[in-house]
N, C-alpha and C positions, 0 to 999 in steps of 0.2 A: 637878441630878441628872445623873449620867453616862449616856452611851448606850453600847451594846455596839459595839465597833469593827468587828465582823463583821456588824452590822445585824440581829442576832437579836432577836426580840421575846419569846421565852420560853426558859427554861433547858432543857438536855437535848439528847440526840441520839437519832436513830432506832435506832442500834446503837452499843454501846460495847464495845471490845475491850481486854482486859487480857492482856498477855504477861508471864509470870513473868521477872523480872530478878534473882531472888535469887542470891546468891553465898555459898556456905559456905566456911569456911577449909580449907586443905590438910589432908588426913588426916581430914576429917569422915566419919562413918559413912554419910552419905547423899550422893548426888550433888546438883548444883545446875544449874539451867537456864542460868545465865549462862555457865558453863564450856562449854556446848554451843553458844554463839553466839546465845543468845536475844535479846540486844539488837540484834544485826545483823539478825536475822529480824524483830524488831519494827519497826526503821527501814525495812526493805524493804517490809513490809506497809503501813506508814503512807504512805510515798511512793508506792507502787503504787496505793493507794486514791485518793490525791489525783490522780495522773496519769490514772487511769481515770475521774475525774470522779464518783466515788461520793459523793453528798452526805450531809450530816448524820450522819457517822460519826466517832467519836473512837477512835484507836488509841494506846495508851500502855503503858508498862511498869507492872508491879505489883510489890509485894513478893512474898514466897513464897506460892504458891498451894497448896503442900503435896503436890504429886504429881510431884515432880522425878524420881522413879524411872522414870516412864513417858515420858520425853522432854521436850522443851521444851513447857511447858504454856501453854495459851491458853484464855480463856473469852470468849464473845460474849454480851452482854446486849442486849435483854431476854429472849432465848430461854433463856439459861443453858446454852448449848451448850459443852461442854468438848472441846478438841482437844489432840492431841499432834502437834506439828510436827517433822518429821524434818529437813527442809532447805528451801532456797528453792524447790524444785520443788512444795512444798505450798502456796505462797502463792496461786497462781491459784485454787485450790479454796476457800480462805477468802475471797478477793475475790468469788467467785461467791455465797457465803453473804451477804456484805455487800451485794451488788448486788440479789439476788433473794430472800433468805431461805431458799434451799435449803441444807439441812445437808449437809456433805461427810461422809457416813457413814463412808467409809474412813479418815478422820482422827480420828473421835471417840475420845476417851480411853476406853480399855478397861482396867479394873482387873484383870480375869481374862483371861489370855491362853489 
């Protein structure tokens, strides 16, 4: 029977982050997160969490999260907290959520402006 190469004894993570990586074709009626640099933001969040030594967190791209009109969309589980990431200046606030569980209220996805 195989063993986990990272030494884990049970599946799962304390927190799981999905960053929208969806790309719509040119001329689409809706915007897409990837054209805003979502994959670069996802990579920065992933490497920053690792560098900060935040354990038991998985950061990865997702397919369309269906809220691309509101900026680069990100969701953190198990809380189910939805964020709109504007740029790399927002990454430390999401790292704080991953580290402590404190929600970055100013980044929460708001459907009504």
